[in-house]
N, C-alpha and C positions, 0 to 999 in steps of 0.2 A: 358271863354267867359262871358261877362256881357251884360245883357239886362235891359231895363228900362220900368217900368209901372208907371202910375199915380194912386194914391189912395186919397180918401178924408181923412180929418183929423181924423175922428173917427176910420176908418180902420187903418190908420197909427199908431195910439196909441195902437190899439189891437195887431198889429205886434210888436211894440216896447216893450210892456209888456210881449210878449211871449204867449199871449192867442190865437192869430190867427196863425196857422202854416200850413194852406192850402189856396192857392190862386186859384180861379176859373176864367177861361176865356173861351170865344168862341174859338174853334179850328180854327185858321187861319194861314197864312204864318208865322207870327211872333211866335205864340205859338208852331207851329210844330217844329221850329228850336231849341227851348229851350230844353236842356237836363240837365245833371248834369253840374252845373256851378253856376253863381250868377245872382241875380236880384236886381236892384236898384229900390226901391219904392220912388217916389217923392211925397211929400205931396202937392197936388194942392191947398190946402187952405192956406198954409204957404210957400211962395216962398223960396226956398233954403234948406228946410228940406228934408233930404234923409236918408234912412236906407238901409243897404245892407244885403241880406239874401243869404244863400247857398241852392241851390236846391238839395234835397235829393232823390226825385223821381218824376215821372210824370205818370199820368194815363189818357188815352183818353176814353171818353164815347160817345156812339151813341146819347144820349139825356140827358137832365137835370135830369129826373127821375132816371135813372141808376146811375148818379153821386151822387145824394142825398142818394140813397139807399146803396151806397158802402162806404160812408164817414161819419165821425162824424161831425154833423152840428156845434158842439161847436168849432171845429178846423177851420171851414170855417167862421162862423159868430157867435162868442160867445154870449150867452145870448139871442138867437133868435131861432125860430122854423123853420122847413123846409118850411112851408108856407110863413113865413116872408122872408126867403132867396130867395124863388122863386119870390116873389113879388119884392124884391130889384133888383134881376138880370134882371127881365122883365123891370123894370124901367130904368135900366142902358143900356141894350142891345136892348130893344124893343121886339116886338112879334117874331122876327127872332129866338129868343132863343128856342122857342118851337120845331123848326125843325132843330136845329143845333147840330153838335157834340160839346162836351165840353171837356175841359182839366182841370185837377186838379194837381197843383204843391205842393208837400210837401216840406217844407223848415225849416231851423233854422236860427235864427238871428246871424249875424256875429258881434262879439263885438270888 
């Protein structure tokens, strides 16, 4: 099965270089369905650029703090701190993130 997510150009390039190997999302109907399979990341800053990754694993967390404590931040958002990751995710998802379940997908780039 293939799923699609949009990412910004900077995140797209971190995936492309292999620095980013964990994607984090709110737990919702779409992310619940994803298991072992593939995700297509669309670069929303550059129309038509896509990369395909193979999902290797999936973990669900009751909140963002548990997700951060259980994962290597460098694999989620290379060269940033957990505080910067929290700030970015809050900017993307809004304050709902503080009371939402989260999901982390471990993946590898498909060449």
